[in-house]
N, C-alpha and C positions, 0 to 999 in steps of 0.2 A: 862358283860362277865363272871364274877365270878358266877353269878346266873345260867347261862346256863351250866357252867362246873359242878356245884354242882347238878343240875337237871339231867344232863346226867350221872354223876357218880352214883346217886341214882338209876336211871333206869337200868344201867349196873349191879349194885350189886343185885338188885331185880331180874333181869332176870337170873343171874347166880344162884341165890338161887332156882329157879324153877328146875334146872337140876343137882344140886349138892347133892341131896338126895341119900343116899345109901339105898339099899334094906334091910329092917329090917323085913319084913313080908314074911313068906313062904306061899304063896297062891297057892293052887292046884285048878285050875279052875273046876275040877270035884267036888270039895266040895262046890261050890257056888250054892245055890238053884236056880231053874228055875226062870227066869224073875227078877233076882237080879243082881245089879251092886255093886261091892265092891269098896270102896275108900281106897287105901293103897299105900304106897310109892309114894304119890303125883301123882296118876294116877287112872283112872277108869278101873276096871277089871270085865268083858271084856270091851274093848273100843267100840265095836259095838255089839248091841243086836238086834235080830229080833223077833218080836212078832206079834200076830194076832190082828186085830182091836177089840177094846173093852177090851183088856187086860191091866193089871197094871204092871209097872216096879217099883221095890223098890231099893233105893240106901241105902247102909249101910256103915257108916264111921268106919273104923278100926284103924284110926290114932288119935293121941293126938293133932291134929290141926283141926280147923274148916274147913268144906267143905260144898258145896251146888252143885246143878245142875240147870242150867238156860239155856233154849233154846236160841240159837243164835238169833232167830227172836222174842224173848220175849213172845212166845205163852204160855209158862208154866214155872214154877220154883218150886223148893223145898225151904223150909226155911233152914237156916244154921243148920248144924248138928255137935255136939260134938262127942267124942269117944263113940262108941257103939250105937249111935242113927241111926234111919232109917226114911226115908220119901218116900212116894209113889206118883206116877202120873199115872192116867188112860188115855189111848190113844184111842179116839173114831174115829179118822179119819186116813185113810191110808196116808202114806207119809214117808219121811226121815227127821228126826229131829236131827240136829246137836246141841250139847250143850257143856257147859263148867262150870268150877268152877270159880266164880267171884273172889275168893281169890287167885287163883293160875294159872291164865291165863292172858297173855298180848299179844296183837296183834296176836292172833291166836296160840300162843305157850304156852305149859303147859298142864294143865288138860283139855282134850277135849274128847268128845265121840259122838256116834251116836245111835239113836233109829230108827230102820226101822220097820214101821207098815204096814203089808200086809193086 
């Protein structure tokens, strides 16, 4: 019983930390280069990006915490990125690709995004 309580408490605290971040970055979406997703304030900006088949999306981490981007269906992923680092993925097939940061998502809540390839 004690183990279950501690496990549940740990999950509750971790979940709360996903949403307790205050905005520290002043991101103007007009300043984000085309086909780029910025990681700031524990979210992907923009959360949905639409590109043409064969194009590349670049993720850039502006936070002092590690982030990544991993397709929900595991079809692609970036490596972990520290502050100022970028990683790119080229999309050759049309479709809708939902993704998340493995460090800041739990049960579908947290850092999530979508790439739409036309």
